[in-house]
N, C-alpha and C positions, 0 to 999 in steps of 0.2 A: 737361274733366276727365279726368285719367288715373286709372284705378284700379291699374292695375299699372305700378309703378314699376321702372325697371331696377336691378338690383343687381349689383354686380361680385363676380366669384368670390373668395373668400377662402380661404387656406391655412391650415387650423387646425394650429397647432404644439404644442398641448398632448398629442394623441394620439401624435405622433411623438416627443415627449420620454418619454413612457411607454414606448414600443416601444424606444427606444434604451436606457433605463436598465434595461428588462427583459434586452435582448441583452447588455448590459455584465455585469450579474450572472450570466447563463446562461454566458457565456464564462469568467468568473472562477472559476466553481464547476467548469467543466470543466477549466480549467487546474490548478486545485489538485487536482483527482482524477488528473491525469495524472502528478503528481510522485510518484515511488515513495515507499513508505512507508519510514521509516529506522527504524522501531521507537520505542517511547516510553521506552527505556531510555537512561539518560544515563551510567551507570557501566558502560561495557563493558569486558571485561578487556583487558589491555594485552599486547602483543606486539612485540618488535623487527624482526620479520619480517613484519609484516602488509603486505598488498599491497592496491592498489586494484582492485576488481574491477567488471565492469558490473552494472548493477541486475539482481538476482535476479527469476526469474519467480515464485518463491514464497517469501515471507519467513515463517519460522516463529519466534515470539516465546516465550520461556520466562520465566514469572514466579517469583519466589522462592518462592510457595505451592505450585508445582508445576503450574499450569495451563499449557496451551499455547494459543497464540493464532494464529490465520491471518487476515489483514484484519482485525484487532481483534476477532475474534469468537473466542469458546472453542471448542475442538475436541478431540476423544478421538484416542488413537493410532491405533485402527481407523480411524476417520473419515479421519485424515491419510493413511494408507495407502492407503484407497480413492481419497481425491481425487487422490492422485500417480499412481496406476495409471491413472485416467482421463486425467490430463493427459500421460501418456507418459513414457518414460525419458530423453527429451532434456531434461527440465525442470531448470534450474538451481534449486538450493534453498540458501537461507542460513539459519542458525540463529544467533538473537541472543538475548541474555539479560545480565542484570547479573553483576557479579562474585559475587554472593553466590548464583548457582544452582549447585546441586550437580552434580558430575560424573555420578551415577548418572541424574540427570534429563536430561541432555545424551545419555548413552549410549541411553536408552529411545527419544528421538527419532530419532537415528541409526539404531537398528534398525527403526523403523517406517519410515524414508525408504528404507533399504536393501532392505527386504522388498518396498517397491513397485517397485523396480528401477532407481531413480534412482543415477546414478554422479557427477553434478555437484553435490557437497555442499561447502560452505564454512562456516566459523564466523567471525562478525562480532568484530572485534577492534579496538582503538584502538592506534595505532602510537605507540611511544614512542621519543624521541630519544636 
């Protein structure tokens, strides 16, 4: 009589499937985070001379109510200036907002960006044909 039976080694596939799904979700989230933000504004101002520029290092969004957002988080003008000074003067900044944003709001953000010593500033616009 044999008390110990020989068992064949089995490869468990369920934990492997769990790990593969986890890796798939992880890389999908990573790729989505790598795509540069293009802002939430859908009604950009139009320009006949708009040019395609490389992705900015910092995207500043202006909302109709006067709020300033960087990386979808609200920020004040002094905080924006301090953040840009920490990033350095070689930072490329793009200012975006809808058509309804007032010119004075844009000028306040431009002043804050210039106070940080940044010289590469652009304003997002939609090209009209």
